[in-house]
Residue, then its C-alpha position, 0 to 999 in steps of 0.5 A: x620563670x614568668x613574673x607575676x605582679x600583685x598589689x600588696x596592702x598590709x599592716x604589721x604589728x609587734x607582739x610578745x613571745x607569749x601573746x595569744x591570738x584573739x577571736x576576731x570580732x567579725x560579723x557573719x558570714x565572715x569567718x576565720x579558718x586555719x590555713x596551716x604552718x609554713x617554714x620559710x627562709x628568705x635571703x635578702x640582697x642589697x648593695x653595700x650601702x643599702x640603696x634598695x632598703x633606703x628606697x623602701x625596696x626589698x629583693x629576696x630569694x625565698x624557699x618554703x611556702x606556696x610562693x617560693x621564688x624571687x620576690x621584689x617589693x616596690x613602693x606604690x603609694x600607701x601600698x607596695x607592688x610585688x613582682x614575683x618569680x615563683x618556682x619551687x627551687x629558685x635559682x641562686x642568681x637574681x632574674x634578669x628582669x628583676x635586676x632591671x627593675x632595680x637598676x635605677x637604684x643600683x646603677x652598676x653596684x653589686x647586689x649581695x646578701x645582707x641578711x637571712x630571715x627564717x620564719x615559722x608562720x602560722x596562717x589564718x584566713x578571713x573568708x566569706x560565705x563562698x570561702x573566698x579569702x578576703x584577708x590573710x593573718x599570719x603569726x610570724x616567729x622570726x630569727x634573723x641572721x647577719x654576718x658577724x652579729x648574734x641572731x635576732x628574734x622577734x614575733x610579729x603579726x601581719x594582716x594582708x588584704x587579698x580580696x577584702x577592703x580597707x575597712x576589713x583590714x583596719x577592723x582586724x588590726x584594731x582587734x589585734x591592738x585591743x588584745x595587746x599587740x603594738x604598732x610595729x617598730x618597722x613595717x619591713x622585717x629587713x628594715x628592722x634588722x638593718x635599722x642600725x645601718x641606716x642613717x637617720x633621715x634629715x629633718x625638715x629644717x627651714x631653708x637657710x639659703x636660696x640654694x636650700x630652696x632650689x635643692x629641695x625641689x630638685x631632690x624631689x624631682x630626682x627621687x620621682x625620676x628614679x622611683x618611676x623607673x621600675x613602673x615605666x618598665x612594668x608599663x604601669x598606668x601614668x608611669x611614663x607621664x609622671x617620669x616625663x613631668x619630673x624630667x621637665x620640672x628638672x629642666x625648667x628649674x635648672x633654667x629658672x635658677x641658672x644664675x645660682x648654678x655653674x653654667x657648664x654643668x647645668x647646660x650639659x645636664x639640661x641637654x641630657x634631660x632634654x634627650x630623655x624627655x624626648x624618649x619619654x615624650x614619644x611614648x606619652x604622645x602616642x598614648x595621648x593620641x591613641x586615647x584621644x582619637x579612639x575615644x572620639x571614634x565613639x562620638x562619630x555616626x555609626x558609618x564611621x565606626x567600622x573598617x576605618x576605625x579598625x585601621x586607625x586603631x591598628x596604626x595607633x597601636x603600632x606607633x605606641x608599640x614602636x615608641x615603647x620598644x625604643x624606650x625599653x631599649x634606652x632604659x638599659x643603655x649607658x646614656x640613661x644610666x649616666x644621666x641617673x648618676x648625674x642627677x644623684x651627683x646634682x643632689x649630693x654635690x650641687x654646683x652652686x655659685x656664690x649667689x646660692x648662699x644668699x638668703x632664701x628670698x633670693x630665689x624670687x627674681x627667678x620666679x619673676x623672670x619666668x612669669x614675665x616670659x609668660x606675659x611676653x609670650x601671650x602678648x606676642x600671641x595676641x599680635x600674631x596672625x591667625x594660622x601657623x604663626x599664632x599656633x607657634x606663638x601659643x605653643x611657646x606660651x604654653x612652654x613658658x607657662x609650664x616653666x613658670x608653674x614649676x618655678x612657682x611650685x619650687x617656692x611654694x614651701x617658702x612663699x605659701x599660698x601666693x605661690x600655690x595660687x600662681x601655680x594653679x593659674x599657670x596650670x590652667x593656662x597650660x591646660x587650656x593651651x595644651x588642649x589646642x596643641x593636642x588638637x593640632x597634633x591630632x589633626x596633623x596625624x590624621x592628615x598623614x594617615x589619610x594621605x597613606x589611605x589615599x595612596x593605598x586606595x582605602x577610604x578616608x571617611x573616618x579620618x575626615x570625620x575625626x578632623x571635622x570633630x576636632x575643628x568643631x570642638x577646638x576651633x582655631x588659635x583665636x579660641x584658645x587665645x580667648x580662653x586664656x585671656x583672663x588667666x594671664x598671671x599677674x607679675x610675681x611680687x614675692 
């Protein structure tokens, strides 16, 4: 079976058993055409504690209809990403690649059937003048079965975009609501069936302790790491970058608030986060370098866009492929899964020390220390001689700015605008110094490639021209230092 992916954007409404589908008020040339009746049976799988459903993930084996097979639905912003193995007679066991996509959630727990839903589906298509399907409107009569409980029945209507836009989706849903439909009790059939087994989400009460402030930020980053896992496996745009940023935020936060946490547990976890950040970093750095250099080739004179550029592309593609293969291998390794377990334990039972029980304002000294480290790093850079020493100092200042930015973010809910403004300023420092560091990395890699070219007797004109372009655009460390001089953050007085 070959997996296919699709972005799913749909809205569900509830209707009474005797409800009648209205005429949809669509302007010509749009029209509604019947597309038949389907009889579907779907067996949903989850862990005993419903880890997938709690994360808005569903995994099912469906028979009947044109898309019979295994379906996995993952949250993706306001939509859902559906990964399918379509086959008329789907196998009983979960396909290995779909099992891998939920491994960050299951982490060794067994997947087993939790409900069977049988649906009689009446399908209508919204089409344009070329008979292109813009949206699918399905009227579902559902019978849900769970072990040891009576069957549950209901009727609902789903409107799903195919080739149409959000305006069309909203117009169709508005017409259904005007005809007596109601906003759905749940946008997921399975969530509706198992609602009684799901704990009520905790409210957003104000933090009572310093530990509460830190834990809220840590929990958000752990959720980001876990959520991005399947997206990294699918190689979705920006997925590696997003997970890497969450890992960095976790490491920095554990360092900033180390006085609130047991040292041994924190240091071990920071070490594992450093390892995973490096694995992600190899891929992300290769992505950034490839995009940067191939984009710069387009700005070179015509003679440098030929053979030299093709050789450069081949080398950069190979580096990215190698780093990504290593990442995919580690994603299924025991060390990574152990790290995910440790992160969940961190959020569930944080290793607090007594200071964590102090009032929320007790987090502010950690932010102040982080900001002071940025100021010291920038002063050190101003004293460093131009060249490698200055470049190293600027790189240290960039890392300090990142950590302080994350510290400011962690107290934003507590401190409000002052923390947000500090985070914005530190982001500008980080971005400015990051541009210089990225240029240095690009120049170094170009020099390595030029040395290989010389050894092979190949021309280096394109590589040399790219180095000159990087120097012209970004200069030396003094230019980067001057760019951040006015951005030096004030001391944090929270």
